[in-house]
C-alpha positions as CSV (number, residue, x, y, z in Angstrom):
1,M,157.8,43.2,89.2
2,K,160.6,41.5,91.1
3,L,161.2,42.4,94.6
4,G,164.6,41.8,96.4
5,F,165.6,41.7,100.0
6,I,169.3,41.9,100.7
7,G,169.3,40.5,104.2
8,C,166.3,38.7,105.6
9,G,166.1,39.7,109.5
10,N,163.0,40.4,111.5
11,M,162.1,43.7,109.7
12,A,162.6,42.0,106.3
13,N,160.5,39.1,107.5
14,A,157.7,41.5,108.6
15,M,157.8,43.3,105.2
16,I,157.6,40.1,103.3
17,A,154.9,38.7,105.3
18,G,152.7,41.8,104.9
19,I,153.6,42.1,101.1
20,I,152.6,38.5,100.4
21,G,149.7,38.4,102.7
22,N,148.1,41.5,101.1
23,G,148.7,40.4,97.6
24,I,151.2,43.0,96.6
25,C,153.7,40.5,95.4
26,K,153.5,36.8,95.0
27,A,156.1,34.6,96.7
28,E,157.7,33.8,93.4
29,E,158.2,37.4,92.7
30,I,160.4,37.8,95.7
31,I,164.0,37.0,96.1
32,G,166.0,37.1,99.3
33,T,169.6,36.8,100.6
34,A,171.0,35.5,103.8
35,K,174.5,34.6,104.7
36,S,173.6,31.4,106.7
37,E,172.1,28.2,105.2
38,A,169.9,28.0,108.1
39,S,168.3,31.4,107.7
40,R,167.8,30.8,103.9
41,V,166.0,27.4,104.7
42,R,163.9,29.1,107.4
43,V,162.8,32.0,105.3
44,N,162.0,29.8,102.2
45,K,160.0,27.4,104.2
46,E,158.1,30.3,106.0
47,F,157.4,32.4,102.8
48,G,158.1,30.3,99.9
49,I,160.4,32.8,98.4
50,Y,163.6,32.1,96.4
51,M,166.6,32.4,98.7
52,T,170.4,32.7,97.7
53,E,173.6,33.8,99.6
54,D,174.6,35.9,96.4
55,N,173.7,39.6,97.0
56,K,174.7,40.1,93.4
57,E,172.1,37.6,92.2
58,A,169.5,39.5,94.0
59,A,170.6,42.9,92.7
60,E,170.6,41.6,89.3
61,K,167.3,40.1,89.2
62,A,165.2,42.5,91.3
63,D,163.4,45.7,90.1
64,V,163.1,47.0,93.7
65,I,166.0,46.0,96.0
66,V,165.5,46.5,99.8
67,L,168.8,47.0,101.7
68,S,167.7,45.2,104.8
69,V,171.0,44.5,106.5
70,K,172.4,46.3,109.5
71,P,173.6,49.9,108.9
72,Q,177.2,48.9,109.5
73,F,177.1,46.5,106.6
74,Y,175.7,49.0,104.1
75,E,179.0,50.2,102.6
76,E,180.1,46.7,102.1
77,V,177.0,45.6,100.5
78,I,176.7,48.7,98.2
79,C,180.3,48.3,97.1
80,E,179.4,44.5,96.3
81,I,176.2,45.1,94.1
82,K,176.6,48.6,92.6
83,D,178.5,47.3,89.4
84,V,175.6,45.0,88.5
85,M,172.8,47.3,89.0
86,K,170.8,48.8,86.2
87,D,169.7,52.3,85.8
88,N,165.9,51.6,86.2
89,Q,166.1,49.7,89.5
90,I,165.0,51.3,92.7
91,V,166.9,50.8,96.0
92,V,165.0,51.1,99.1
93,T,167.0,51.6,102.6
94,I,165.8,51.0,106.1
95,A,169.0,52.2,108.0
96,P,169.1,55.2,110.4
97,G,171.9,57.7,109.6
98,K,172.3,56.8,106.0
99,T,171.4,59.9,104.2
100,L,170.5,60.0,100.4
101,A,173.6,62.0,100.0
102,W,175.8,59.3,101.6
103,L,174.1,56.5,99.7
104,E,174.6,58.4,96.4
105,E,178.3,58.8,97.3
106,K,178.8,55.2,98.1
107,F,177.2,54.0,94.8
108,G,179.1,56.4,92.9
109,K,176.7,56.9,90.1
110,P,173.0,58.0,89.5
111,V,170.7,55.6,91.6
112,K,167.0,55.7,92.2
113,L,167.0,55.9,96.0
114,V,164.2,55.8,98.5
115,R,165.1,56.3,102.2
116,T,162.6,54.8,104.7
117,M,162.3,54.7,108.5
118,P,159.9,51.7,109.4
119,N,159.3,50.5,113.0
120,T,158.9,47.0,114.7
121,P,155.2,47.1,114.7
122,A,155.4,46.1,111.1
123,M,155.9,42.7,112.6
124,V,152.2,42.7,113.3
125,Q,151.1,44.6,110.2
126,E,150.7,47.8,112.3
127,G,154.0,49.5,111.1
128,M,154.4,53.2,110.5
129,T,156.9,54.3,107.9
130,G,158.5,57.6,107.0
131,V,159.8,57.8,103.4
132,C,161.6,60.3,101.2
133,K,163.4,60.1,97.8
134,N,166.2,61.4,95.7
135,T,165.6,63.4,92.5
136,Y,166.0,60.2,90.3
137,V,162.8,58.6,91.5
138,T,159.8,59.7,89.7
139,E,156.4,60.3,91.4
140,S,154.8,57.1,90.0
141,E,157.9,55.2,91.1
142,M,157.6,56.6,94.5
143,E,154.1,55.7,94.7
144,H,154.8,52.1,93.7
145,V,157.4,51.9,96.6
146,C,154.7,53.3,99.0
147,D,152.3,50.6,97.9
148,I,154.9,48.1,98.8
149,L,155.3,49.7,102.1
150,R,151.7,49.7,102.8
151,G,151.8,46.0,102.8
152,F,152.8,46.1,106.5
153,G,151.4,49.4,107.8
154,E,150.9,53.1,107.0
155,V,153.2,55.3,105.1
156,E,154.0,59.1,105.2
157,I,156.0,61.0,102.7
158,I,158.3,63.4,104.6
159,P,161.2,65.8,103.7
160,E,164.5,64.0,104.6
161,R,165.2,66.7,107.2
162,L,162.6,65.0,109.4
163,I,163.9,61.6,109.3
164,D,165.6,62.1,112.7
165,A,162.2,63.1,114.1
166,V,160.6,59.9,112.6
167,V,163.4,57.8,114.3
168,T,162.5,59.3,117.8
169,V,158.6,59.4,117.5
170,S,158.3,56.2,115.6
171,G,161.3,54.2,114.9
172,S,162.5,53.9,118.5
173,S,159.4,54.8,120.5
174,P,158.0,51.3,120.7
175,A,160.9,50.6,123.2
176,Y,159.3,53.4,125.4
177,V,155.9,52.0,125.0
178,F,157.1,48.6,125.9
179,M,158.8,49.9,129.1
180,M,155.6,51.6,130.1
181,I,153.6,48.5,129.6
182,E,156.0,46.5,131.7
183,A,155.8,49.0,134.5
184,M,152.1,49.2,134.4
185,A,152.0,45.4,134.6
186,D,154.5,45.4,137.4
187,A,152.3,47.7,139.5
188,A,149.1,45.5,138.7
189,V,151.1,42.5,139.8
190,A,152.0,44.2,143.0
191,E,148.3,44.7,143.4
192,G,147.9,41.0,143.2
193,M,147.0,40.4,139.5
194,P,148.6,37.4,137.8
195,R,151.4,38.6,135.4
196,K,149.9,37.3,132.1
197,Q,146.7,39.0,133.0
198,A,148.5,42.1,133.9
199,Y,150.4,42.4,130.6
200,K,147.0,41.9,128.6
201,F,145.3,44.7,130.6
202,A,148.1,47.1,130.2
203,A,148.8,46.3,126.6
204,K,145.0,46.6,125.7
205,A,144.8,49.9,127.5
206,V,147.7,51.3,125.4
207,M,146.3,49.9,122.2
208,G,142.7,51.1,122.9
209,S,144.1,54.6,123.9
210,A,146.1,55.0,120.6
211,K,143.1,53.9,118.7
212,M,141.0,56.6,120.4
213,V,143.6,59.3,119.4
214,L,143.5,58.0,115.8
215,E,139.9,57.5,115.4
216,T,138.2,60.3,117.4
217,G,140.4,63.2,116.2
218,K,140.3,64.5,119.7
219,H,143.4,66.1,121.2
220,P,145.3,63.7,123.5
221,G,144.8,66.2,126.3
222,E,141.1,66.2,125.9
223,L,141.0,62.5,125.9
224,K,143.0,62.5,129.1
225,D,140.6,65.0,130.7
226,M,137.6,62.6,129.8
227,V,139.3,60.0,132.0
228,C,139.9,62.4,135.0
229,S,137.0,62.6,137.1
230,P,136.8,65.4,139.7
231,A,138.5,64.2,142.9
232,G,138.8,60.7,141.3
233,T,141.6,58.2,141.1
234,T,142.9,59.0,137.8
235,I,143.7,62.7,138.5
236,E,145.6,61.5,141.5
237,A,147.7,59.3,139.5
238,V,148.2,62.1,136.8
239,K,149.5,64.4,139.6
240,V,152.0,61.9,140.7
241,L,153.3,61.5,137.1
242,E,153.5,65.2,136.7
243,A,155.4,65.6,139.9
244,A,157.8,62.8,138.7
245,G,158.5,64.6,135.4
246,F,156.8,62.0,133.2
247,R,156.4,64.3,130.4
248,S,159.7,66.0,130.4
249,A,161.5,62.8,130.9
250,L,159.7,61.5,127.7
251,M,160.6,64.5,125.8
252,E,164.3,64.6,126.9
253,A,164.7,60.9,126.0
254,M,163.4,61.4,122.5
255,E,165.6,64.6,122.2
256,V,168.5,62.5,123.0
257,C,167.4,59.8,120.6
258,A,167.1,62.5,117.8
259,E,170.5,64.0,118.6
260,K,172.1,60.5,118.3
261,S,170.4,59.9,115.0
262,S,171.5,63.1,113.6
263,T,175.1,62.3,114.8
264,F,175.1,59.2,112.8
265,T,174.0,61.4,109.9
266,R,176.7,64.0,110.4
267,S,179.7,61.8,110.9
268,E,181.0,58.2,110.9
269,E,184.0,59.1,112.9
270,H,182.1,58.6,116.2
271,T,181.2,54.9,115.4
272,S,182.8,53.6,118.5
273,E,181.5,56.2,120.7
274,L,177.8,55.5,119.6
275,Q,178.0,51.9,119.2
276,S,175.7,51.0,122.0
277,H,172.8,53.3,120.7
278,H,173.6,51.8,117.1
279,D,173.2,48.3,118.3
280,L,169.8,49.3,120.0
281,V,168.5,50.8,116.9
282,C,169.7,47.6,114.9
283,R,167.8,45.5,117.3
284,L,164.6,47.5,116.9
285,L,164.8,47.3,113.2
286,L,166.2,44.0,112.5
């Protein structure tokens, strides 16, 4: 099996590292593309994979092709590679807003398509990826793609209508968590803790809390109650967060994120209006 990456940014690098590290593919079975020679040399040196500047070469040689360029370049790349692709190849996308219907239209012919929404924790092999497929992809082919994606985290098959929800709860949410960790660390620094130590305490608290949710099976509210002793320090802090609208602010932020993601999906006429959000998503993914 030959795996091709058209574009080798941060997300592609995270995927390649996990795929090779977990023995899903050998380095010699992977081909990647990058426009700059510096990028090609760097990726080749880091992973030992074959690198080229020719997207068509990757498309011709790979059995599974991952379109890992920024969303604004999708149409250009598809136009470039569509005529050299074979019927049995599978195309995997990682871009928000590029629906299966849009992709099929741009290819202009029957193509096996798997749409995914990964997130940046893939860079530390803790990614969470939502996936859906079009009708040309068989169940066994979908499982094969999922095996590849499991190389850098966990995978959930979802209907395409939930992709925008995945963007907000998983794809973009690391940014919210990073902001919370930064704020927690700032508060600890204000209390006299060295900044490096403050970041560690805050990050470990978030990581451990998430692990408790996943491994205990308890409702997050129940776990919160376990920390809040009667007349204690934590319940006072929770009271302040509730008064400041912590929950509603987070929910409203996620609602806006989902709305922007669905706007990308509905129309490309608002590209300039939405460019700032588009660039944010690109930075998170690539």
